[in-house]
N, C-alpha and C positions, 0 to 999 in steps of 0.2 A: 882737105881730108874731111869727108862728111861723117857726122856722128849720128848714131841711131841704131834701131835693130833691123836685121833684115827679116824678110818675110818667112824664112826657115825658123830664126829664132823665136818669133812670135808664135807660130804654129806649135812648135816644141813646148813653150811654155803654157800655152792655153790647154794642151793636151795633158801637161801634168798636173795642172790644175783641175782639169775636168775628171780625171782619175781619182784624185783626191777627194772630191766632191762626191761622186757616184760610190766610191769606197764607204764613206760616212753614211750614205742613204741606205747602203746595203746592211750595214751593220745595226743601225737604229730599231728595225722591226725584230730582229734576233735578240737584242738586248731588252726590248720589251716583253718579249715571249718568256725569256729566261727571269725575268723580274716576276711574271705571274706565276710561274712555277715555284720560285721561291716563297711567294706570298702562299700558295697552297700548302707546300710542305711545312711551311711555320704554323697556318692554321691547324693543319692535321697534327702535328707535334704537341700544340696546346691542347687540342680535344683529346689526345691520348693522355696527356698528363692529368686533364679534369677527370677522366675514367678513373685513373688511379686514385686520385684525391677523393672520389665518392666512395670507392670501396673502402679507403682508409677510413672515411668519417663515418661509414657504417659499422666498421671495426670498433673505432672509438666509442661512438654511440651506444653499442650492444655493452660495453664495459661501463659507461656513465649511468646507464638507464638500469644496470643490475641485471641484465639479461642471462639466462640460464647458461648460455654459451656465448665465447667471444666471437663465433663466427656463425651466429644465427643470420639465416637470410643470405649467407655468402656461399654455401656448398652445392647450391643448384645451377650453377652457370658453367658447368663444364662442356656444355653444348653450345655456349654463348649467350649472352643476354644483352638487353638495352636497358638503361637507365638515363635520367635526367637529373640535373642538380636539384631539382625541388621534387623529385618523385619519392614515394615512401617506400618502393621494393621494385625488384628486378622484374621485367617481362622478357618472354623468349624473343630471341635475336629474330626479326623479321627482314629478311634478305632485299625485300623490295623497299624498305623505309629510309628516307633520307632525312637527315637533320634540317631542322628550320631555324630562322631567326626570329625571334619574338621582338616586341616593341622596344624592349629593354636592351637589345642587342646580344642576348644569350641564346646559344644553340640548344634546342631541345626537339621532341619529337611532336609536341603538340600542334595539331593542324588549326586549332582556333587561334591561338595566340601568334602564330606565325605570320609575319608580315611579307615574307618572301615566301612564294609557294612551296620551294625546296631549294636547299643548297644543294652542292655536289658531292657531300660528305656522308658517309656512313660510318657508325662507330659499333664495334663488337667486343664485348667484354667477356673473356674467358677465364674462369676462375677454377683452379684444381687444388687440391689437398694432398699433396705426396706424402705427408706426416701430419700427426696430430695437431701440432703446433705451428704449421707452416702453412700459408696460403700463397699460391703461385698465381699472380694475377697479370694478365697478358690483354693489352687493348689494342685492337687494330682498326686503324681508321683507313676506309677505302674512298677513293674518289676518282674522277674519269680517266686520269693519267697514270695513277700509281696507287700505293698504298704505304701505310706508316704504322711500325709496331713499336709499343712501348711495354716494357716488362718490369715488374717488380715483385720481391719476395716480402710478403707481410708476415709477422710473427704474433703470436699470443704474448703479448709484452707485459701481462699483469704479474 
């Protein structure tokens, strides 16, 4: 009695092995693409949170600096505004402006300090005041594939 594999058994084994390898190679590019989408979503969420924190910081600074009103500089953004972490005030939202990354790794709109010409992200801050002691802050971050929105209600907490 001869021991060994027949030609048919070898062909079946190689076919199963090749199907497994081709399947893995077909999945890898999709995994990489999904990973990049998740990175973009994460960055967009953080940019949205930063927008909320900037507005909160202005509200708190108004109180600490003894401003006349707790919402000084915050009520003119119902149509959309832009601001960076180091800006002193809001500017009107420019639909064509993209955020840039400066030498310290921070996102901003400053073309001089940006080491990258432009990123794929835009940030729009909308502030409405439904009542005298409430600010409804909505931050929308747009990029090539999608958008993300972060919303928070800020109060006159004094």
